[in-house]
BAPA-511786 format. One record per residue (C-alpha): residue in three letters; residue number from 1; x, y, z. Coordinates in steps of 0.05 Angstrom, whole numbers, plus 32768, in hexadecimal, padded with zeros to 4 digits. Last residue first. Layout:
# BAPA-511786
  keke  lotor    c1    c2    c3
   ala    NUM     X     Y     Z
...
***
This chain:
# BAPA-511786
  keke  lotor    c1    c2    c3
   leu     73  926E  8390  84EC
   arg     72  92A8  83B0  8502
   gln     71  92CD  83D7  84D0
   ser     70  92AC  8419  84ED
   lys     69  92B9  8406  8524
   gly     68  930E  8413  851C
   ile     67  9338  83C6  851D
   asp     66  9378  83E0  8542
   thr     65  9364  839F  8573
   ser     64  9370  8373  8539
   glu     63  93B8  838E  852E
   asn     62  93C4  8380  8578
   glu     61  93BB  833E  8579
   gly     60  93E0  8328  8536
   phe     59  93CC  8319  84F0
   gln     58  93C4  82CF  84F0
   gln     57  93C3  82C5  8533
   asp     56  9391  82FD  8540
   arg     55  936A  82EB  8508
   glu     54  935B  82A6  851F
   his     53  934F  82C1  855E
   ala     52  9315  82EF  8541
   glu     51  92FA  82BC  8517
   trp     50  92EE  8291  8555
   ser     49  92C4  82C4  8577
   lys     48  92EC  82E8  85B2
   thr     47  92CC  82EB  85FB
   arg     46  92DC  82A2  860B
   gly     45  92BE  829B  864C
   lys     44  92CD  82B1  868F
   val     43  92D2  8293  86D2
   gly     42  92B8  82B6  870D
   leu     41  92A6  827D  8736
   ser     40  925C  8293  8731
   ser     39  9269  8294  86DE
   met     38  9280  8251  86E3
   phe     37  9244  8238  8706
   ala     36  920C  8262  86DE
   gly     35  9231  823F  869E
   leu     34  9232  81FD  86B7
   ser     33  91E2  81FC  86C6
   leu     32  91DC  821C  8680
   gln     31  9205  81E6  8663
   ile     30  91E9  81B4  8689
   val     29  919E  81C6  8670
   his     28  91B0  81CE  8635
   val     27  91CD  8181  8639
   met     26  9186  8172  865A
   cys     25  915F  818E  861F
   pro     24  9129  81B9  863A
   ile     23  90E0  8195  8651
   his     22  90A8  81C7  8630
   asn     21  906E  81CF  8665
   arg     20  9043  81F9  8630
   leu     19  904C  81BE  85FC
   ala     18  9043  818C  861E
   pro     17  8FFB  819A  8645
   trp     16  8FFB  8180  868C
   glu     15  8FBB  816B  86A6
   ile     14  8FB9  8136  86D2
   gly     13  8F87  80FF  86D4
   ser     12  8FB3  80BF  86D9
   ala     11  8FAA  80B1  8691
   glu     10  8FB5  80FB  867E
   leu      9  8FFE  80FA  86A2
   thr      8  9016  80BE  8673
   thr      7  9004  80E1  8639
   gln      6  9018  8125  864B
   leu      5  9055  80FB  8658
   glu      4  905D  80DE  8619
   cys      3  9052  8121  85F5
   thr      2  9085  8137  861D
   met      1  90B6  8105  8607
***
């Protein structure tokens, strides 16, 4: 898409290098915008990884918090 935009703008006499002016994926832009919006509302996201959540479900939440720093990766 950026190459087409560069070609179209060059035909109009406008210099617009596609590599330097990359247009981000719209889905990523939406994700970043929603993250900033949720943060402004004070909404906190997940703080545990999927693996930690599964471990807590299997062994109980207290056991996973008692793991020493030397055992963590």
